[in-house]
N, C-alpha and C positions, 0 to 999 in steps of 0.2 A: 422431299423437297428441301433444298438448302435454305438457310436463313435469309440469304440475300435475295433469293428468288421470291420467298414468302413476303419479305418486306416490299419488294418491287410490285408484287401482285396486290398487296394491301394498299399501297400508295395509290394505285390506279382506281381501286374500288372505294376508297374513302372520299365522300362527297361533303364539302363544307359549304353550307348555304348561309345567306345573310339573315334569314328568319327561321325560327323553329318550325313554322307551319310549312314552308317550302321544303325544308330539310326532311320533314316527315314524309312528304310525298315522294321524294327522290330515293330515300333509303329506308331500310327497316332498322329501327332503333332497338338495340339489345340492352334493355334496362335491367340493372341489378337492384335488389332491395337496398334501401338506404340504411347505412350503418351509422349509428350515433357515435361520435368520437371527437377527437381533437382536430385542430386545423391541419395537423400533419396528415390526417386521413382524408382530407378534402378531395384530393385528386383520385382517391380510390372510388369515390361515389359519383364521379362524372359519367354521363352517358357515353356508351361506346358504340360507334357506328362502323358497319362494314366488317370485312375480314380482319382478324388480328391474331397475333401470337401472344400468349400470356407469359410474363416473367414474374416469379414470386421471390421476393427477398425478405430479409429480416426486419429492417427498420425503414420508417417512412422517409427519412432524409436520404438514405441510400436509394430508395425507390425513385425519389425525385431526380437524383443525379443520373441514374441509369436511364430513366425515361427521356431525359434530355439527349443522351447519347444515341439511343435507339430510334427516337423519333416516331413518325407515323407507322402504322402497321403493328405496333406493339402496345400492349397494355401492361403496365408495371404496378404491382400491388405489394404491400408489406404485410407480413404475418404478425408483426410486432412481437418478435421472439417466438418462444414455444407456443404451440396451440394445444398440445396434449401433454399430460403428465400423470403420474400415479395420484390417486385420490388423496385429499388431505385428511378425510375422516376415517380412513382405515389403511391397513398395511398395503393392500393392492398387489402383493406378491404371494402367489400360492406355492409355498415351498414343497407341498406334498404333490403338486402337479408339475414337477420339474421346473419350478420358478416361472410359471405362466404369469404374465403381467396384465393387470387391469388398467389400461390407459384410458383416461377420460378427458374430455375437453376442459381446459382450464377455465375457471370462473371468469365470466366476462368476455370469453372468446367465441361464444356461439355465433354471434352476428358476423364476426370476422370470418369464421369458417364458412358460413353460408354465402358470404360475399365472394370468397375465393371459389367456392363450388359453382356459383352462378357464372362467374367469369370464365371458369374452366370449361363449362358446358358448351359455350359458344366459341371457344378458342380452337385454332387449327393445331398449333403446337404449344406444349406447356414446358417451360424451362424453370426448373427449381434452382434458385440461386442463393440459398442461405450461406452463411459464412463457411469457410473451408476447414473447420475443426470438427471434433466429435459432436458437439452440441448442434452445430449447423447441419451435420449429416442426419442427426435424429429428427430435426425439424423437417428436413427434406422428405424423410421416410413417412413422417406423420402427415405431411401435406399430401403425399402420394396416396396414402391410405384413405384420406378423406375425399380426395378428388375421385378416386376409383381407377381401375385398371383399363377402362375402355379407351381412354385417350392416349395419345402419343406423348409420353412424359420423358423429359431429359433432365439430367443433372448437369449444371454448369458451375464451374468454379473459376475465380480469378483472384490473383494476388494483389491487385490494385484496382480501385474504381476509377479507371481512366477509359477514354473512348476506345483506344486500341485494345486494351485488355478485355473490356466487356464484349466488343464485337468479335474478337478472336474466340472468346468463350462460347458465344452464341453459334458461331460458325463451326465450332469443334466441340459439340456437347459430349458428355461422358454418361456413364450409367451410375445408378445409385450404388454406393459403396457399402455392401452388407457387413464386411468385417469391422469397418469403422463404426457402424451403427451398433453392432454387437458389443463393441468396446464401451460405447456410451451406455448401453443398457446395463452392462455389468457394473459400471461405476455407479449408476443410479440405484441399482438393486442393493449393492453393498452399502451405500449410504443410507438407504431406506431401512435395511435390516438392522444396522447398527443404531440408527436414530430411534426407530420405533420400538425396538426391543430393549435397549438400555435405558432410554428416557423414563419409562414408567417405573423402573426400579429406583431411579433417582428421585422421582416424585414421592415414592413410598418411604424412602430412607432419609432424604434430605429436605426438599421442599417442592411443592407443586409448581409446574411451569418451567422448570429448568430442563435442559436437554443435553444430549451428547451427540457428537458427530464423528464420523470415521477419521477424517483428516483434521478437522478443527481441534478435536480433543488432543491429538498428538502435537499440534502446533502450540496448544496451551501448555502441554508438558514441557516443551522447549523453553518457554518463558518462565514457568514455575521452577524448573531445575536451575535456570540461570539465577533466579532470585534466591534459591537455596544456597548456591555457591557464594553469592554476595553476603548472605547472612553468616555463613560459616567462615568467611575470609578473615584471616588475622593479619592486620597490617604490620609490616616490618620496616624499620628505618634503614635508610642507606644514605650515603654522602657523595657529593661531587666536589671537585676542586676546579675552579676556573679563574681566569684573570684576563687582562687585556694588554696586548703589546702594540707597538706602533712603528711604522717606517714610512718616511716621506709623506707624512700627513694622513696615511691610511691606517686606521685602527682595525685590529682583528683580534678575535677571541682565541684563547688557548685553553685547553682542558687537560687535566691529568689523565694519563693513559695507564701507567702501571710501573712496576718495579723492574720489568724486563722490557727491552725494546720491542720484542715480537710477541709479547703476551699481555693481555689486558688484565688488570687487577680490579676486582670488584670491592667497593668500600661498603660492606654490609654490616649492620648491627654495631655492637660495642667495639668489636675488633676493628671494623672499618673506621669507626670514629677515632680510635686510638692511632691507627695508621695514618689517617688524614692529618691529625694534629702533628704527628711526627714528621710528615712530609712538609707541612707548612713551616715547622721549626727549622728543617734542614735548608729550605730554599729562601728563607726570609731575607729580603734585600739582595738576593743573588740574581745575576742575569741568566737568561735562558739561551742556550747555544743550539743553533740549528745543526743537527747531525745527519739528517737525511731529508732530501727533497724528492718526492715522487710525483711525476707528471704523467698522466695517461689520458688518452682520448677514449671517451665512452660513447657508444652509439645506442640510441633509444629507438625502438621500433614502434610504429603506430599499432593500434589495436583494431579488432574487427568491428564491423557495423553492429548495431544493437540487436540483441535478442530481447524477448519480452522481459525477462528477469533483470538483465543488465540495464534496460531502459528504466525500469522501476527503481533500481538502485541509484542510478545517476540522477534521475529526476528528484529523488528524495534528498540526495546529498547536495546537488547544485541548485535546485529550485525550491526545495522544501515541500514537494508534493507528496501526498500519501499515494500508496499503490492504487487505490480506488480512483483518486483524482487523475492520476497519470493515464489509467486505462480509459477513463471517460473522455478525456481530452483527445487521446490518440484515436479513439473510435470516431470522433467527429472529423478529425483530419483525414482518416481513412475513407469515411463515407461520402465526404464532399463538403466543401466550403464555397460560398458564393464570393467570387472575385470580381471586382468592378469591371475589369477589362477582359475577363476570360470566362465569365459565367461560373456555373457550378463545376468544381474540380476536386477530385480525390487527390490529396496532396502527399499521402504516404502509402506504402504497401501495407499488407495485412499485419496487424500489430500483435497477433498471437502466434509466436514462432520461437522455436529453439534453434533455428538455423543461423549460420553466419555466412551463407552463400550469397553471391551476387550474380544475377543472370548476365550472360555475355553482352547483351545489348546495353544494359545499364553500366557494365564494367567499362565498355568503350566510351560511353557518354561521360562518365566521371573522370576518366583519364584525359579525355579531350578538354574537359572543363578546367582541370587542374593546370594543364599545360598552357592553356590560353590565359587564365586569370593570374596564376602565380609564377609561371615560367617553367622551363624544362628542368631546372635544378630541383624544383620542389616536387617533381613527379618521380615515383619509385621507378627504378630501372626496368623492372619486370612487373607483370600483374601479380599482386599479392593474393594468393588463394588461402583463405582461412579455413580451418577445419575444426569442427565441433568435436569435443571429447565424446567417446562412445560410438557404438556401431549401429544404433537403431535407425532404421529408415524413417520411422515416424518422426523422430526429432529433426530430420533434415527435409521434411516434406515441403516446407515453404521457404522462400527467401528470407534473408535478414530484413529488418525494418530499415527502409530508406525512402528518400523522396521519390515520387513517381516521375517527376519531370524537372530537370535542372534549369529549365527556363523560369520556373517559379522560385526564384531566390528569396531568402527571408526579407530582403529589402523590397522586392517586387510585391510581396503579399502584405507588407506592413500596412496597417490601416484596415485591411480586410479581415484580419484575424483578431479575436479578442486577446487580452494579455496572456492568458494561460496557453491558448493555442499558439501564439507567437513564440513564447518561451520554449515550449516543447518542440515546435517545428524547427527552431534554430538549433536546439540540442541534437535532434535527429539529423538535420542537415550537416552540421559541423562534424559530427561523428562519422557520417558516411564519406564526406569529402576527405577527411583526414586519413581514412582507412587505406587510401591508395597513394598517399603522399610519401615523400622520402624520409629517411631516418633523421632524427635530430642528432647533432654532433655536439658533445659536451666536453670541454676541457676541464679535467679534474686534477686538483693539486692537493697533496697531503704532505705536510711538513712535520717532522718529528724533532722535538726539542729535548734537551737534557739539562738538568740543574740539580746539584747535590745528589747525583746518583739516581734521580727519579726522572721518568719520561712523560712528556706532554705531547699533545698533537693539536694541529690546527688544519681544518679542511676548508677548501674553497672551490667553487666551480663557476665556469662561465659557459653560457650557451653560445658555442662557436657558430653553429648553423641551426636555426630553429626547425627546419623541415616541417613535419606534420604539426608541431607545437604551435605553429603560426595560426592554426585553425582550432585545434582541440587538444586538451590535456585532461586525462581521466581524473576524477575527483580524488582518488587515492594518491595519485602522483602529485596533485596540487597540494594536498595536505602534507605530504612528505617534503615537498620543496619549501613549504612555509615553516617547517620545524626549526626551532631555535637550538635544539639539542641534537647534535649529530657528530659524535666523535669517532665513528668507525669508518675507515676508508672503504670497507666492504659494503657499507650501507647502499641500498638500492638508489636512494635519491639524497645525496648529501646536502648540507646547508648551502643554499645559494648565496654567493657573496664573493667579493673580490679579495684576493690575497695580493699583497705587494710582491714584487720580484725578489725572492729570497734565495740566497746561495748557502750551500753547506759551509759551516764554519762561522757564520755570522752570529753575533751575540746581541741580545735585546734586553734592555732594562724593563722592569715591570712598570708599565705606564699606570695601570690600575692594579693595585696590590692583589696578588693571588690569594684567594680566600676559599673557605669551604662552605658548603650549604647543605642543610639537612633536608632530606626528602622522606616520604613514606610511600610504600608500595600501595597501589590501588587495586580494589577488587575488579573482576571483569565487569565491563559496563553493561547496563541494561540495554536491551535491544531497542533500536529505533526502527523506522520503516525500512531503511536500506539494509541494515544489518540483519533484520529478521527475514527479509526476502532472501538475502544471501544464505542464511542458515537453513531456511526451508529448501532452497535449491541444492545446497551441498548435502543435506540429509535425505534428499529425494522425497520430501513430504509434499504431496500435491504436484500440480504442474504450474508453470509460470502464468498460464491463463486463469488459474484459480486463486493465486496468492491474494489478490485484492479482496475476493469474497471471503477467504479464510480469515484474514485480518479483521474485516468488518464484522464477521459473525461472532468472533470471540469477544469483541468489544460490545456488540449489541446484546449479547447474553450476560453482560456484566461479569465476565470471567476475568477480564483484564481492563485496566484503565490507562489512559495516556496522561502521564505527568511530565510536563516540560518536554514533550515529544519523545518520551521513553515509555515503553510498555511495562506496567507493574501489575502482577496478578492481584486480584481482590481476595478477600477472605473466602468468598464463595468459590472463586476459581481455584484457590489452593486446596480447599477441602474436596471439591469435585474431582480435581485432577488426581489427588492421592488415593481417593477411593476407587477411581477407575483403574489406576495403575495396579492396585492391589487385587481387584476382582477381575479385570480384563487385561492381563499382561500382554497377550498377543495383539489385541486391537490397539493398545497404547504403545506398542513397541515400535520404535522409529525404523528399525531395519525391516520389520514386517510390513509397515506402511509403504516403505520404499519398494519392497518386493511386489506389493500389489500394483504399484504404478508400472513396474516392469512387465507384469502380467497383462495389464491393460494395453501396453504397447504391443505385446506379442499377439494379443487377440486382434488388434487393429492390423497387424501385419499378416494375419491369417495363419499363424503358427500354432495357436492354442484355441480349443473350444471354449466359448464363454460359459456354457452350461457346466463344463467340467470344473472350471475355476470356482463357480458358485457352489457346486456340490461339495468340493473340498473345504471351502471356507465354512459352510454351514455345519458340516459334520463336527468340527471342533467348537464352533461358536455356540451351537445349541447346548452342548454340555456345560460350557462356561456360564451360560445364562442361568441354567437351573441351579448351578452351584452358587452364583452371585445372589440369587433371590433368597437363599437360605443363610448365606454366610456374610454378606456385606453388612457392615455396621449400620445400625439404625440411629442416625443422629437425633431424630425427633424424640426418641425415648431416652436419650442420654442426658444425664445431669452430672456435670463435673463440679465437685466442691472447690471453692476458692479460698476459704478461710477469711473472707471479707464479710464483716457484719452488716446486716440489713440496716438501712437508714430509717426505716419506717416503724419496724416492730422491735421488741426488746431482745428476743432470743433467736431471730432468724439469721441464716447465713446465705449469702448470695451463691447461686450455682450458675454455671454456664449452660445455657440452653440454645437450641437452634430454632429460629422462627422463619417466617416467610421473607424477612429482610436480612437474614443472617444471624450471627451470634449475638446474644444479649445476656445480661445478668437478671435472674429472677429469684425472689426470696424462696427459701426452702419451706416456708410455712404456707405457701400457696395451697388452697384458695383463700385461707384466712387473711393472708397478707398478699396484696397484689403489687408490691413494689418491684419495679423493673428499672434497670439502668443500662445505658450504653457504656462500653469500656474499650480500652486498648491494652494490648499485651506487649511488653518489651521483649527483646531478643532473649533475655534470660528468664522470661516467664512471669515477670512481675505484672500484676493486673492493676490498672489505674482506672478509676471511674471517670468518665467524661462528664464534666459538669453540664447540666442542662442549660440551654439558651432559652431566653424568654423574649417575647415580643414587647414592644413599648406599650401597646394598647392592652387593656384588660379584657377578660372574656365578656362579651356583650350579654351573656345569659346570667352569669352568677357573680361577675366582678372579680374573680380570681385571675391569676396569671395564665397567659397562654404560652405553652411550651412549644418550641420549634422541634418538629419531628420529621423523620425521613420515612417516606412510604414508597410504594411501587412506582408512583408517577412523580417522584420528587419530594421536596420539602412541603410540609403543611403545618398548620397551627392546631393544637389540641389543648383543651382545658386541663390544667394540672389536677383538677378534682375528679378526673375520670375514675371510675364509671358513674359517680354521682352526677356529674355533668358531662354529657357526651358531645359538647359543642366542638365542631371542627371548622376551620376556615383555611382558605388558600394562603400560602406563604408569599408575601409580596415584599419587594425591595422598596426602599424609600426613593423611588425614581418614577416620576410621572410619565405616562405614555405621551409622547409628543404628537401623536396622530389624533387621538380623541380628546386628550387633555382632561379625561375623567378618571380612567383607571390607572393602576400602577402595574409595573412589571412583576409577574408572578413566576417563580421557578417551577418548571414542569418537565416531564419526560415524555418523549414521543413513544409510540407503540413499539419502536425498535430499541428503546432504552436510552436514546440520546437526549442529553439535557438541553433545554432551550428556555427562553424567557418570553412569555406571552402576556398580553394585556389582560388584566383582571376583569376588564369590561367585556370580555368575549361572551357571546358571539356578536354583540353589537360592534365590537372593534376586534379585528383579526391581526393587529400589529404584533409581530414577534421578531426575536433576534436569537441567533444561535450562540452568540457570545454574551457574557455577563455585562449588563448595561450600567453605566455610571452617569450621574447628572453632571455633565461638563460640556460647555459650549465649544463646538468645533470652530477653531480660529479661521478655517478656510471657507466654510459655507454657513456657519452660524447654527447648525443643527444642535439642539439642546442636550442630546444624549450621545455618548460614545461607548463603544464596546471594548472589552478586554481582548488584546491580541498578543500572542507569544510567537516569537521567531528565534531560531537558534542564534542568529547574528545579533539581534538587538534586544533580546530578552522580552520582558513584558512592556507593552505600550498600550495606549488607547487608540482605537481606530474609529473613524466616523463611518456609520453604516450607510450614509448617503453618498459621500464623495470619496471615501476611502483614505482621507487624510489621517496621518498618524502623528501622535504626540508622545514624547518620552514621559515616563511617570514623574521624573524630576521636575518637569514643567507644569505639574498639576498639583492640586491640594491633596494628593494621595501618596502612599508609599507602599513598597512591597514588604510584607512581614517576613522576617528572616526565617522564622520557624515553620510557618504554614505555607509560605510562598504566595499567599493571597494578597490582592491589592486592597489596602485599607485606607480609610480616610484619616488624615492627620488629626490628632487630638487637639482640641482647642487649648490654647495656653491659659 
């Protein structure tokens, strides 16, 4: 029976009565057991009357949207993600039994599974509609296993949560995709084997509680190796020569090019400085003569609609979003947002994709939209068909990310979306619209000047016709167009600016005396969200849909920290990474990790057996494990002498040891002397003891000083006379909680390792902030506490947690410490 016939039949049999008593006489109520849960699960627990088909999706918000589209005759329920997984308490993979899996219900999902089973028992047809990726396919298989094979079960997939897409999927169901599920199982088993087999070795050799991951550890390696490059980098000086000329009131910059007209001369080191001084001496007070004027028209092409990774990169560059935040907001736009005039609507297509394709129907819509809104000149002459690099069918399985309906313009939905949703939707919208627009036409002029036998150049460009740039310009191009230094005519995006009309043979006096400037080469920059995602994609580490999880994991494990939006490896991350590279070269090899991703694609395409891939991996991995158990360095037993004398006893020497919170200094006379100190090591290996910080108030037990220490869950206070006095107290800031007005904010760590500030009066008061609080009244709403906020554009500011009003540090009684980068209170005069 087709879905339309089922819906029609169901609509006839569904009887709605005014009172529950009358309804009970008219129809038989098929009641499912009540499941405790959030408001999002409320619709799952309603009574179901008459005949119906069952649709199972992943999220409650998606279920609500789809229920609206399908209407009567359908019951839509959410699985809330995975319902089964490998057990947490054991490996769950029997390598001796050809990798048999022990999949068990996830903790807390028992009631959810029973609810779905109960609904499935009375349903006519069952449509499994989790997301259309590997994880979604695994969820569909697990649902089918729990429901049983007695029922008519179908798999439905749709690229967008729209009425048309959902109904088409229901009318044209498919079968469960075994190769895609095999690919997911392979990925899950590989991750489990690496994590469960390597982590215990790290517990034994480094510290308990840390862990390794197949993909995350390689991503950590990328960050650690970049940090090593930065530390090894030797800065070298170089020089530039520039000045200013003028014609008819238009000032323009001129820069030294070289000693030959067609060959650039670099001014590096002492030789460069000597040459620069010689050039300045030769041209002092002399006019510059224009000897060549080159004008050319350059055409700039639009770029493809977003893939997942490109969306994450652009959202990081343009909006300052983390990869995790981008995916979370995109998920909401995909699953459905309540619009005041249109009800629940899925606004974008599926957001986990490597494809740059656009479906023919959407292609026609966007080209019609461009022609109508911007005019024929702004529409590309032919349809632009973008192609993704590589030949994998898997990568091209879904469309690019685009708006589902061009009626829902960013202006139309403004006010219905929260700020993050609005920003990301506009980004996706503009990118998609621009992808079918005409080229931008740029007039580019390069003038070569000569003075004293030396050559100079000046560049200028004018956007003659904006084309697609009217709507969208990639962040990389934006950065290039804003550059102030661009002396090469071959540069992809020269300095934007006007040059006056210059003819060959004209001479110009130096309006602003030409002078030299000293520069120093910079090391490669640390990764930010965008550049890390780009590096992971280029190296083939993980997949775009996993980048957000990868980045979150290495932060949660305290392997890297974010300092001013840049990733820096911690001491723990450095040590773990280097030990893993030494003991597990294959697992930590970037090329090997990329090859595994290719094998997962081949399994999904049905070209390779998943069991064969696991057998080959395990054969080499098992040998490496045994070797690592014997040969990996045991940091717990290592004591590295430092030559630094103990501060507590007469003849002791501090040694570097490894504890649960990382490296520290301990006296060589332990246990007779229990002196310990925190330290920092310079790039040249010099060890400096970090002086202890003490709280203002004394120990309430013995009256001695309370030292500020760092533990697993953040800072805390401990008596300096430990172990004679074992008093410990939470570390609190001198900022009173504005909610209860009793406690103060205490620095804490969540179970995932993220720092936050909670009221010391907990559990009586549950007030908490993710950003460091400061006692400063918000000028907009009067809230007495503001939190630290950092943005790439504005640097450090204070932001009100109540109304989000921001204040520059210069307008507060605080300042940013140049050495530590922390916000400090101005010292009293």
